[in-house]
RODO-2510 file (C-alpha; in nm, 4 decimals, decimal comma):
residues 487
     n   res          X          Y          Z
     1     m     1,0545    -0,0327     7,9672
     2     k     1,1441    -0,3962     7,8361
     3     t     0,7435    -0,3760     7,7020
     4     k     0,8339    -0,0197     7,5890
     5     k     1,1226    -0,0955     7,4038
     6     i     0,9569    -0,4103     7,2274
     7     a     0,6627    -0,1273     7,1331
     8     l     0,8893     0,0923     6,9798
     9     i     1,0668    -0,1790     6,7844
    10     t     0,7089    -0,2849     6,6430
    11     i     0,6323     0,0129     6,5500
    12     a     0,9629     0,0646     6,3353
    13     v     0,9002    -0,2494     6,1665
    14     i     0,5789    -0,1794     6,0555
    15     a     0,7044     0,1621     5,9315
    16     i     0,9730    -0,0163     5,7563
    17     f     0,7033    -0,2605     5,5863
    18     l     0,4872     0,0325     5,4748
    19     i     0,8099     0,2252     5,3093
    20     i     0,8739    -0,1176     5,1303
    21     y     0,5120    -0,1799     5,0258
    22     n     0,4414     0,1700     4,9279
    23     f     0,7831     0,1881     4,7060
    24     f     0,8233    -0,1696     4,6267
    25     l     0,5351    -0,3966     4,6824
    26     k     0,2527    -0,1849     4,6074
    27     e     0,1646    -0,1763     4,2291
    28     k     0,1628     0,1832     4,0941
    29     k    -0,1509     0,3349     3,9406
    30     a    -0,1090     0,4389     3,5916
    31     d    -0,0705     0,7911     3,5276
    32     f    -0,3008     0,7950     3,1968
    33     t    -0,6231     0,6392     3,0748
    34     l    -0,6536     0,4347     2,7329
    35     f    -0,8734     0,6057     2,4647
    36     e    -0,9496     0,3861     2,1499
    37     v    -0,9018     0,5583     1,7915
    38     v    -1,2444     0,5626     1,6719
    39     k    -1,4717     0,6947     1,3683
    40     g    -1,7515     0,9855     1,4411
    41     s    -1,7826     1,3385     1,3867
    42     v    -1,5947     1,6467     1,4700
    43     i    -1,7777     1,9717     1,5120
    44     q    -1,6077     2,3217     1,5511
    45     e    -1,7705     2,5912     1,7307
    46     v    -1,7092     2,9859     1,8075
    47     s    -1,9341     3,0663     2,1167
    48     e    -1,9699     3,4416     2,2615
    49     t    -2,2031     3,6731     2,4116
    50     g    -2,3787     3,9556     2,2215
    51     q    -2,6804     4,1541     2,1843
    52     v    -3,0104     4,2130     2,0297
    53     q    -3,0414     4,5414     1,7976
    54     q    -3,2645     4,6769     1,5544
    55     g    -3,1807     4,5497     1,2317
    56     e    -2,9377     4,7704     0,9557
    57     e    -2,8956     4,7724     0,6209
    58     i    -2,6415     4,4889     0,4938
    59     k    -2,3950     4,5579     0,2335
    60     l    -2,3020     4,2589     0,0269
    61     n    -1,9818     4,2083    -0,2081
    62     f    -1,8403     3,8860    -0,3998
    63     k    -1,6000     3,6788    -0,2145
    64     t    -1,4177     3,6349    -0,5598
    65     a    -1,2949     3,8695    -0,8285
    66     g    -1,4578     3,8651    -1,1630
    67     a    -1,7033     4,0379    -1,3948
    68     i    -2,0520     4,0836    -1,3650
    69     d    -2,2249     3,8430    -1,5549
    70     w    -2,5662     3,9191    -1,4497
    71     i    -2,7948     4,1322    -1,2370
    72     y    -3,1299     3,9302    -1,1123
    73     i    -3,3276     4,2169    -0,9036
    74     k    -3,4117     4,5543    -0,9115
    75     v    -3,4123     4,8787    -0,6378
    76     g    -3,6933     4,8104    -0,4075
    77     q    -3,7397     4,4579    -0,4886
    78     e    -3,8458     4,2311    -0,2104
    79     v    -3,5896     3,9090    -0,2067
    80     w    -3,6436     3,5901     0,0033
    81     s    -3,3594     3,4410     0,2051
    82     g    -3,1072     3,2656    -0,0380
    83     s    -3,2386     3,4280    -0,3175
    84     a    -3,0113     3,4989    -0,6179
    85     l    -2,9135     3,8424    -0,6544
    86     a    -2,6246     3,8456    -0,9134
    87     r    -2,3781     3,6411    -1,0806
    88     l    -2,0129     3,6475    -1,1866
    89     d    -1,9191     3,5052    -1,4874
    90     t    -1,7632     3,1542    -1,4613
    91     n    -1,5914     3,0507    -1,8101
    92     q    -1,2292     3,0851    -1,6438
    93     l    -1,3123     2,8829    -1,3171
    94     k    -1,4874     2,6191    -1,4943
    95     i    -1,1487     2,5459    -1,7080
    96     e    -0,9533     2,5554    -1,4074
    97     l    -1,2173     2,3049    -1,2234
    98     n    -1,1685     2,0720    -1,5268
    99     e    -0,7750     2,0951    -1,5189
   100     s    -0,7813     2,0438    -1,1459
   101     q    -1,0354     1,7549    -1,1589
   102     f    -0,8239     1,6004    -1,4049
   103     a    -0,4956     1,6719    -1,1728
   104     q    -0,6834     1,4743    -0,8875
   105     k    -0,7460     1,1711    -1,1250
   106     v    -0,4048     1,1575    -1,1983
   107     a    -0,2617     1,2273    -0,7931
   108     e    -0,5343     0,9522    -0,7095
   109     a    -0,4216     0,6878    -0,9321
   110     k    -0,0858     0,7485    -0,8660
   111     f    -0,1293     0,7122    -0,5158
   112     n    -0,3678     0,3879    -0,5700
   113     q    -0,0855     0,2303    -0,7629
   114     i     0,1752     0,3035    -0,4793
   115     l    -0,0628     0,1223    -0,2232
   116     a    -0,1198    -0,1613    -0,4569
   117     g     0,2529    -0,2107    -0,4920
   118     t     0,4419    -0,3983    -0,7712
   119     s     0,2833    -0,6666    -0,9806
   120     l     0,3846    -0,9847    -1,0618
   121     e     0,4221    -0,8738    -1,4321
   122     e     0,6517    -0,5892    -1,3058
   123     i     0,8581    -0,7817    -1,0857
   124     k     0,9166    -1,0452    -1,3721
   125     l     1,0341    -0,7521    -1,5828
   126     a     1,2893    -0,6179    -1,3285
   127     e     1,4147    -0,9819    -1,3356
   128     t     1,4193    -1,0077    -1,6959
   129     a     1,6362    -0,6699    -1,6888
   130     l     1,8753    -0,7850    -1,4275
   131     k     1,9573    -1,1004    -1,6287
   132     n     2,0101    -0,9234    -1,9329
   133     a     2,2663    -0,6769    -1,7419
   134     r     2,4649    -0,9764    -1,5698
   135     q     2,4579    -1,1528    -1,9357
   136     a     2,5859    -0,7922    -2,0726
   137     l     2,8393    -0,7724    -1,8152
   138     q     2,9946    -1,1045    -1,9010
   139     d     3,0023    -1,0042    -2,2294
   140     t     3,1602    -0,6991    -2,1975
   141     i     3,4333    -0,9137    -1,9572
   142     d     3,5158    -1,1504    -2,2556
   143     v     3,5367    -0,8201    -2,4777
   144     s     3,7519    -0,6210    -2,2704
   145     y     3,9663    -0,9312    -2,1923
   146     e     4,0477    -0,9432    -2,5776
   147     k     4,1276    -0,5836    -2,5845
   148     g     4,3937    -0,6687    -2,3181
   149     s     4,5098    -1,0072    -2,4889
   150     g     4,5879    -0,7863    -2,7956
   151     t     4,8095    -0,5466    -2,6210
   152     l     5,0219    -0,8675    -2,5485
   153     t     5,0935    -0,9253    -2,8917
   154     t     5,1895    -0,5335    -2,9336
   155     v     5,4400    -0,5643    -2,6545
   156     n     5,6021    -0,8802    -2,7601
   157     s     5,6631    -0,7399    -3,1325
   158     i     5,8461    -0,4208    -3,0087
   159     q     6,0438    -0,6183    -2,7211
   160     k     6,1826    -0,8628    -3,0307
   161     i     6,2787    -0,6011    -3,2595
   162     y     6,3950    -0,3264    -2,9969
   163     f     6,4814    -0,4863    -2,6447
   164     t     6,7079    -0,7841    -2,6748
   165     g     7,0128    -0,6895    -2,5012
   166     n     7,0943    -0,6708    -2,1549
   167     d     7,1038    -0,3157    -2,0939
   168     q     6,8822    -0,1523    -1,8434
   169     e     6,5797    -0,0454    -2,0904
   170     s     6,5629    -0,4052    -2,1969
   171     i     6,5620    -0,5711    -1,8793
   172     i     6,2486    -0,3104    -1,7876
   173     i     6,0570    -0,4182    -2,1071
   174     k     6,1047    -0,7634    -2,0655
   175     d     6,0098    -0,7624    -1,7179
   176     k     5,6998    -0,5526    -1,8030
   177     k     5,5894    -0,8022    -2,0705
   178     n     5,6469    -1,1135    -1,8443
   179     e     5,4148    -0,9253    -1,5996
   180     i     5,1539    -0,8699    -1,8692
   181     e     5,1522    -1,2353    -1,9968
   182     n     5,1182    -1,3532    -1,6371
   183     v     4,8013    -1,1498    -1,5311
   184     l     4,6451    -1,2192    -1,8380
   185     i     4,6909    -1,5935    -1,8094
   186     e     4,5674    -1,5926    -1,4705
   187     t     4,2604    -1,3695    -1,5380
   188     k     4,2057    -1,5867    -1,8413
   189     q     4,1774    -1,8867    -1,6111
   190     y     3,9469    -1,6927    -1,3424
   191     i     3,6854    -1,5855    -1,6736
   192     d     3,6901    -1,9339    -1,7920
   193     s     3,5947    -2,0991    -1,4438
   194     t     3,3145    -1,8526    -1,4104
   195     k     3,1948    -1,9539    -1,7821
   196     s     3,1622    -2,3024    -1,6344
   197     n     2,9929    -2,1966    -1,3584
   198     p     2,8054    -1,8694    -1,4143
   199     t     2,6716    -1,7584    -1,0900
   200     d     2,6028    -1,4007    -1,0015
   201     e     2,8843    -1,4119    -0,7249
   202     n     3,1163    -1,5981    -0,9830
   203     i     3,0594    -1,3016    -1,2496
   204     d     3,1121    -1,0289    -0,9719
   205     s     3,4125    -1,1867    -0,8922
   206     a     3,5558    -1,2318    -1,2856
   207     f     3,4610    -0,8510    -1,3071
   208     l     3,6897    -0,7323    -1,0313
   209     k     3,9578    -0,9618    -1,1467
   210     l     3,9781    -0,8499    -1,5101
   211     k     3,9419    -0,4848    -1,3697
   212     s     4,2411    -0,5400    -1,1314
   213     a     4,4193    -0,6853    -1,4488
   214     l     4,3325    -0,4231    -1,7033
   215     e     4,4668    -0,1540    -1,4534
   216     d     4,7995    -0,3225    -1,4053
   217     v     4,8284    -0,3766    -1,7850
   218     y     4,7705    -0,0172    -1,8284
   219     a     5,0406     0,0689    -1,5649
   220     d     5,2881    -0,1498    -1,7599
   221     l     5,2284    -0,0134    -2,0932
   222     t     5,2418     0,3523    -1,9466
   223     v     5,6117     0,2044    -1,8493
   224     i     5,6941     0,0452    -2,1616
   225     r     5,5722     0,3573    -2,3660
   226     n     5,7948     0,5898    -2,1476
   227     v     6,1088     0,3665    -2,2149
   228     t     6,0664     0,4178    -2,5726
   229     e     6,1285     0,7776    -2,4913
   230     n     6,4527     0,7462    -2,3157
   231     v     6,7440     0,8696    -2,5042
   232     n     6,9125     0,5655    -2,6071
   233     y     6,5809     0,4529    -2,7955
   234     r     6,4055     0,7838    -2,8753
   235     n     6,5168     0,7888    -3,2429
   236     t     6,5377     0,3944    -3,2718
   237     v     6,1427     0,3053    -3,2158
   238     t     5,9325     0,3920    -3,4952
   239     l     5,6386     0,6153    -3,4650
   240     a     5,4436     0,3402    -3,6024
   241     d     5,5432     0,1172    -3,2858
   242     k     5,4781     0,4020    -3,0584
   243     t     5,1512     0,4660    -3,2107
   244     s     5,0731     0,0872    -3,1651
   245     l     5,1607     0,1283    -2,7817
   246     d     4,9417     0,4688    -2,7379
   247     t     4,6560     0,2272    -2,9338
   248     a     4,7018    -0,0597    -2,6848
   249     k     4,6545     0,2136    -2,3681
   250     t     4,3442     0,3520    -2,5490
   251     n     4,1778    -0,0163    -2,5789
   252     i     4,2770    -0,0786    -2,2141
   253     s     4,0897     0,2349    -2,1312
   254     t     3,7831     0,1796    -2,2987
   255     g     3,7783    -0,1795    -2,1605
   256     l     3,8005    -0,0726    -1,8223
   257     a     3,5511     0,2046    -1,9038
   258     n     3,2936    -0,0718    -2,0616
   259     i     3,3039    -0,3149    -1,7868
   260     n     3,2531    -0,0259    -1,4946
   261     t     2,9340     0,0838    -1,6875
   262     a     2,8356    -0,2639    -1,7532
   263     q     2,8838    -0,3362    -1,3376
   264     g     2,6532    -0,0112    -1,2973
   265     n     2,3715    -0,1502    -1,5032
   266     v     2,3682    -0,4372    -1,2738
   267     k     2,3690    -0,2591    -0,9752
   268     e     2,0982    -0,0382    -1,0936
   269     a     1,9217    -0,3560    -1,2126
   270     e     1,9458    -0,5346    -0,8746
   271     d     1,8483    -0,2090    -0,6860
   272     a     1,5458    -0,1448    -0,9311
   273     l     1,4488    -0,5233    -0,8571
   274     t     1,4654    -0,4842    -0,4478
   275     i     1,2608    -0,2062    -0,4981
   276     k     0,9947    -0,3819    -0,6908
   277     k     1,0092    -0,6730    -0,4397
   278     a     1,0048    -0,4754    -0,1030
   279     g     0,7010    -0,3045    -0,2072
   280     p     0,5761     0,1001    -0,1074
   281     r     0,8176     0,2824     0,1001
   282     q     0,6060     0,5112     0,3702
   283     t     0,7867     0,7852     0,2632
   284     d     0,6080     0,7291    -0,0604
   285     v     0,3055     0,6852     0,0345
   286     t     0,2890     1,0254     0,2592
   287     y     0,4326     1,1927    -0,0612
   288     y     0,1578     1,0564    -0,2637
   289     q    -0,1058     1,0873    -0,0114
   290     a    -0,0250     1,4416     0,0237
   291     q    -0,0570     1,5056    -0,3508
   292     v    -0,3799     1,3811    -0,3728
   293     e    -0,4722     1,5733    -0,0656
   294     q    -0,3088     1,9006    -0,2196
   295     a    -0,5390     1,8311    -0,5889
   296     r    -0,8705     1,7636    -0,3948
   297     a    -0,7905     2,0787    -0,1676
   298     k    -0,7526     2,2681    -0,5348
   299     v    -1,0548     2,1235    -0,6335
   300     d    -1,2669     2,1992    -0,3222
   301     l    -1,1574     2,5538    -0,3570
   302     l    -1,2396     2,6017    -0,7076
   303     e    -1,6089     2,4507    -0,6543
   304     i    -1,6430     2,6976    -0,3644
   305     q    -1,5416     2,9749    -0,5912
   306     i    -1,8043     2,8717    -0,8711
   307     k    -2,0683     2,8357    -0,5923
   308     e    -1,9650     3,1852    -0,4674
   309     v    -2,0085     3,3846    -0,7921
   310     t    -2,3823     3,4134    -0,7541
   311     l    -2,4305     3,6448    -0,4654
   312     r    -2,7601     3,5446    -0,2859
   313     s    -2,9443     3,7370    -0,0352
   314     p    -2,8676     3,6276     0,3348
   315     v    -3,1988     3,7169     0,4773
   316     r    -3,5652     3,8042     0,3505
   317     a    -3,5173     4,1657     0,2554
   318     r    -3,5953     4,4569     0,0040
   319     v    -3,3153     4,5866    -0,2104
   320     t    -3,2166     4,9348    -0,1389
   321     e    -2,9174     4,9877    -0,3748
   322     i    -2,7418     4,8362    -0,6774
   323     n    -2,3826     5,0147    -0,7201
   324     k    -2,2652     4,7851    -1,0203
   325     k    -2,3879     4,6855    -1,3646
   326     i    -2,3505     4,4001    -1,5643
   327     g    -1,9992     4,3731    -1,7305
   328     e    -1,8291     4,5772    -1,4558
   329     t    -1,5284     4,4136    -1,2285
   330     v    -1,5446     4,3636    -0,8946
   331     q    -1,3036     4,2732    -0,6447
   332     p    -1,3504     4,0901    -0,2959
   333     t    -1,1345     4,3220    -0,0950
   334     s    -1,3103     4,6362    -0,2574
   335     n    -1,4543     4,8793    -0,0555
   336     d    -1,7589     4,9175    -0,3008
   337     n    -2,0766     4,7304    -0,1848
   338     v    -2,2205     4,5692    -0,5119
   339     i    -2,5805     4,5429    -0,3466
   340     v    -2,7149     4,6916    -0,0152
   341     i    -3,0462     4,5564     0,1261
   342     l    -3,2563     4,6101     0,4370
   343     p    -3,3859     4,2596     0,6402
   344     a    -3,7412     4,2278     0,6952
   345     d    -3,7073     4,1146     1,0063
   346     p    -3,6703     4,4052     1,2728
   347     y    -3,3991     4,2392     1,4843
   348     d    -3,0695     4,0631     1,4706
   349     i    -2,7775     4,0073     1,6745
   350     k    -2,4334     4,1974     1,6610
   351     v    -2,2028     4,0040     1,8478
   352     n    -1,7998     4,0795     1,8702
   353     i    -1,5517     3,7808     1,7882
   354     y    -1,2128     3,7628     1,8975
   355     e    -0,9371     3,7788     1,5905
   356     e    -0,8071     3,4482     1,6300
   357     d    -1,1728     3,3088     1,6015
   358     i    -1,3154     3,5091     1,3207
   359     v    -1,1042     3,3145     1,0635
   360     k    -1,2973     3,0354     1,1286
   361     v    -1,6178     3,2074     1,1111
   362     k    -1,8154     3,1990     0,7341
   363     i    -2,1449     3,3615     0,5806
   364     d    -2,4033     3,1321     0,6350
   365     d    -2,2798     2,9260     0,8703
   366     p    -2,5497     2,8096     1,1211
   367     v    -2,5796     2,9308     1,4832
   368     d    -2,8111     2,8125     1,7714
   369     i    -2,9158     3,1072     1,9611
   370     k    -2,9938     3,1555     2,3549
   371     l    -3,1781     3,4368     2,4856
   372     p    -3,1655     3,4396     2,8924
   373     a    -3,5270     3,5833     2,8576
   374     f    -3,6456     3,2503     2,7069
   375     p    -3,4687     2,9907     2,8955
   376     n    -3,4482     2,6519     2,8293
   377     q    -3,4951     2,7433     2,4023
   378     i    -3,2462     2,7442     2,1330
   379     f    -3,3463     2,9483     1,8238
   380     p    -3,1788     2,8407     1,5092
   381     g    -3,0177     3,1494     1,2890
   382     k    -2,7203     3,2027     1,0960
   383     v    -2,4214     3,4331     1,0134
   384     i    -2,5496     3,7076     0,7340
   385     s    -2,2400     3,9657     0,7814
   386     i    -1,8951     3,9925     0,8735
   387     n    -1,7597     4,3484     0,9067
   388     p    -1,3965     4,3584     0,7607
   389     a    -1,3095     4,6419     1,0143
   390     e    -1,1482     4,5650     1,3399
   391     e    -1,2554     4,6879     1,6741
   392     l    -1,0327     4,7553     1,9626
   393     i    -1,1644     4,6234     2,2990
   394     e    -0,9474     4,6816     2,5960
   395     g    -0,6445     4,6453     2,3638
   396     v    -0,7923     4,3186     2,2006
   397     v    -0,8715     4,2890     1,8234
   398     y    -1,2326     4,1901     1,7556
   399     y    -1,4523     4,1655     1,4234
   400     q    -1,8289     4,2382     1,4517
   401     v    -2,0630     3,9631     1,3058
   402     t    -2,4081     4,0026     1,2411
   403     i    -2,6597     3,6948     1,3253
   404     s    -3,0045     3,7060     1,2014
   405     f    -3,2894     3,4460     1,3486
   406     e    -3,4767     3,2411     1,1428
   407     n    -3,7901     3,2699     1,3766
   408     p    -3,7354     3,4942     1,6309
   409     p    -3,9688     3,5064     1,9426
   410     q    -4,2641     3,7814     1,9397
   411     e    -4,1705     3,9125     2,2521
   412     i    -3,8340     4,0032     2,1561
   413     k    -3,6705     4,3271     2,2644
   414     p    -3,3649     4,5510     2,1631
   415     g    -3,0928     4,5548     2,3866
   416     m    -3,1505     4,1551     2,4863
   417     s    -2,7947     3,9763     2,5721
   418     a    -2,7563     3,6748     2,3446
   419     d    -2,5391     3,3652     2,3714
   420     v    -2,4545     3,2550     2,0368
   421     t    -2,2740     2,9126     1,9257
   422     i    -2,1719     2,9430     1,5619
   423     k    -2,1049     2,6110     1,4049
   424     t    -1,7969     2,6743     1,1908
   425     a    -1,7232     2,3100     1,0673
   426     q    -1,7982     1,9870     1,0745
   427     k    -1,6828     1,6434     0,9414
   428     d    -1,8431     1,3244     0,9527
   429     d    -1,6849     0,9663     0,9807
   430     v    -1,3573     1,0718     1,0522
   431     l    -1,0935     0,9360     1,3259
   432     i    -1,0792     1,1006     1,6482
   433     i    -0,8979     1,1137     1,9488
   434     p    -0,9002     1,3365     2,2134
   435     g    -0,6622     1,6536     2,1899
   436     a    -0,5222     1,5973     2,5700
   437     g    -0,3551     1,2907     2,4313
   438     i    -0,1371     1,4937     2,1609
   439     e     0,2332     1,6085     2,2342
   440     k     0,3960     1,8514     2,0356
   441     k     0,7398     1,8632     1,9324
   442     n     0,9505     2,0718     1,6952
   443     d     0,6087     2,1590     1,5039
   444     k     0,5462     1,7921     1,4656
   445     m     0,2211     1,6010     1,6561
   446     f     0,2904     1,2770     1,8555
   447     v     0,0786     1,0349     2,0332
   448     r     0,1680     0,7216     2,2680
   449     i     0,0008     0,4105     2,1277
   450     f    -0,0511     0,1082     2,3798
   451     k     0,0956    -0,1940     2,1723
   452     n     0,2256    -0,5049     2,3357
   453     e     0,1715    -0,4088     2,6695
   454     k     0,3904    -0,0727     2,6321
   455     l     0,3697     0,2696     2,5322
   456     e     0,5033     0,3497     2,1657
   457     e     0,5659     0,6993     2,0345
   458     t     0,4229     0,7715     1,6778
   459     e     0,3824     1,0792     1,4663
   460     i     0,0518     1,1658     1,3701
   461     q    -0,1559     1,4541     1,1312
   462     t    -0,4078     1,6299     1,2532
   463     g    -0,7291     1,7997     1,0831
   464     l    -1,0299     1,9714     1,2177
   465     n    -1,0095     2,0566     1,6334
   466     g    -1,3491     2,0136     1,7464
   467     k    -1,5729     2,0764     2,0617
   468     d    -1,5417     1,8448     2,3402
   469     d    -1,1477     1,8583     2,2823
   470     l    -1,1909     1,5763     1,9777
   471     v    -0,9453     1,6085     1,7101
   472     e    -0,9506     1,4568     1,3640
   473     i    -0,6776     1,2321     1,2643
   474     i    -0,5728     1,2351     0,9179
   475     s    -0,2640     1,0218     0,9379
   476     g    -0,0273     0,8199     1,2060
   477     l    -0,3602     0,5915     1,3706
   478     a    -0,5803     0,3442     1,2639
   479     e    -0,9194     0,2708     1,3961
   480     g    -0,9092     0,0485     1,7135
   481     e    -0,5805     0,1042     1,8201
   482     q    -0,5223     0,2863     2,1824
   483     i    -0,3461     0,5729     2,2505
   484     a    -0,2649     0,6906     2,6318
   485     v    -0,4333     1,0436     2,7391
   486     p    -0,2844     1,1784     3,0653
   487     k    -0,5006     1,1889     3,3667
***
């Protein structure tokens, strides 16, 4: 019985040890792997299964609007793949391209200037501007004090002429005169002390002291001016003396405005110098980088449009129709077909592409073709037409794409199935990471960087999404950094 009890206790101890080990002592395995940000190629592909069919006529139209400048072929003529068939006028596009290329250079120059930071010459100029602003403030303090000091002469004169008695008005005037005199004496001592030690801090203190003094003087002048309108003195104090008081108040207001302006100029100069020394802000870098990318995109678009003003045959074919003349205007959305050709090769592939993928596909995109009847072989081809009319298949929208063979096998037959992979885009020598490491939050994308033995979240901008879950990184990461990818 005792042995059984010992055994039970032993089992309990082992169980407790295992619990402690698993939850506290055993090192927990990370729920992620680390991926190093590297440069490589991102290839975007669209894969689908289609069917080999007898070749049909291909209807061709321009991708951009414009007036036809030249037609190179005639009906019945044989043309090779890539042969020029017709061309649009390019004068306006070339003007726009020149303007866009100039705008791109300006954007790149501004971006490079931001990246380079502030030059020593610019910092010295900013320091000189601050020094000049502080000197101007000191000068303005002196001039504004003189305006306040001149006020005391006016008040002394009025007090001696009109307010020499012991009545209430005379007592008020005498008190206000003494207040003005005392505050000006104290302020003068402060200003003189600053001149003997003109540090930035002392000048700022003198500004605050003078500003307070002028505000007090203005308040005292307002009281004195109001007393001159009391019943006992309204007709005693002359209009000329009342005007002198009004002028003194105006001078004080002007002095206050001037020192406030001068102090504002000092603050602007200080802020400008701080910005110059701080270097480029990330917000500025991001903004000007976006400007460069926008300008480049505009140039790329116009270059593509100029390239596309020449209508070319996608395959070796015979021209069966020419439906436009030189000088006529065409629209890319028009249902009119400028030129119709009949391919020389008897077979092509029809494939239906899902609506979310069709926007990636373009004419002339290269294609890898696999035919089950010819295992272990890949036949090159390319996209030669995209039907603009949608097809509804089991409630899903598709668009029919026609793909031609470069060298079809002789034994090919209509009706054979074909697995096609359309290479819709490719970018080389770009930063790439696995898409599994990207998290989306409120329309923004983030990754977790492994830095200083811990994970830090950072925002990124992505570009092309490619096969094998590889994603192009435009900004937010640098080559060699490591990100966490969930297992």
